[in-house]
C-alpha positions in Angstrom: 115.8 91.5 111.6 114.7 87.9 112.2 113.1 88.9 115.5 111.3 91.8 113.8 109.9 89.6 111.1 108.8 86.9 113.6 107.0 89.5 115.7 105.4 91.2 112.7 104.1 87.8 111.4 102.8 87.0 114.9 101.0 90.3 115.3 99.4 90.1 111.9 98.3 86.5 112.5 96.6 87.5 115.7 95.0 90.6 114.2 91.3 90.6 113.3 91.8 93.3 110.7 94.8 94.7 108.8 97.1 97.0 110.8 98.0 100.3 109.2 101.6 101.5 109.6 101.0 103.5 112.8 99.1 100.7 114.5 101.8 98.2 113.6 104.4 100.5 114.9 102.7 100.9 118.2 102.1 97.2 118.5 105.8 96.6 117.8 106.8 99.1 120.5 104.4 97.4 122.9 106.4 94.2 122.3 109.7 96.0 122.9 110.8 95.8 119.3 112.9 98.8 118.5 112.9 100.0 114.9 116.2 101.9 115.5 115.7 105.3 114.0 116.1 108.5 116.1 112.5 109.6 116.0 109.0 108.3 115.3 108.8 109.8 111.8 112.1 108.1 110.8 110.9 104.9 112.5 107.8 104.9 110.4 109.8 105.2 107.2 112.2 102.5 108.3 109.2 100.3 109.2 107.9 100.8 105.6 111.2 99.7 104.2 111.3 96.6 106.4 107.8 95.7 105.5 108.5 96.0 101.8 111.2 93.3 102.3 108.5 90.9 103.7 106.5 90.7 100.4 106.6 86.9 100.6 104.7 87.0 103.9 102.8 90.2 104.0 100.6 92.3 101.7 99.4 95.9 102.1 95.6 95.8 101.5 94.7 99.1 99.9 92.9 101.4 102.4 93.3 98.9 105.3 96.9 98.0 106.1 99.3 95.1 106.4 97.9 91.6 106.4 99.2 88.1 106.1 99.7 87.2 102.5 98.2 83.7 102.9 95.0 84.9 104.6 91.9 86.4 102.9 90.5 89.8 104.0 87.2 90.0 102.1 86.1 93.5 103.3 89.2 94.8 101.6 88.8 92.6 98.5 92.0 90.6 99.2 92.0 86.9 98.4 95.3 85.0 98.4 96.3 83.6 95.0 98.5 80.7 93.9 102.2 80.9 94.1 103.6 83.2 91.5 100.2 84.8 90.7 99.4 88.4 91.1 97.2 89.5 94.0 93.5 89.8 93.2 93.4 93.5 94.1 95.8 96.4 94.0 98.3 96.3 96.8 99.4 99.8 97.7 102.7 101.2 98.7 103.4 101.8 102.4 103.2 105.6 101.9 99.5 105.3 101.0 98.9 104.4 104.6 100.8 107.3 106.2 
């Protein structure tokens, strides 16, 4: 799981725009990171669960995808806030990106 989180953080830090679930999944496969489910559909669901555990590092910008929590994405209306504050915009669930 540590390797998964490290690679996700790296991918999102390098990204110019948020990555939706499918794009993140493909990028992880390109880096030889196995999700571990028997098929792509199950893998995508597992990916969503794992991403929900990374709330301290990653946000899901509504209509755009996953993005580093500490980095603004103005086209999506996301601006990081102080520690303990709520995000400045609605953050959607992973299923909204499916």
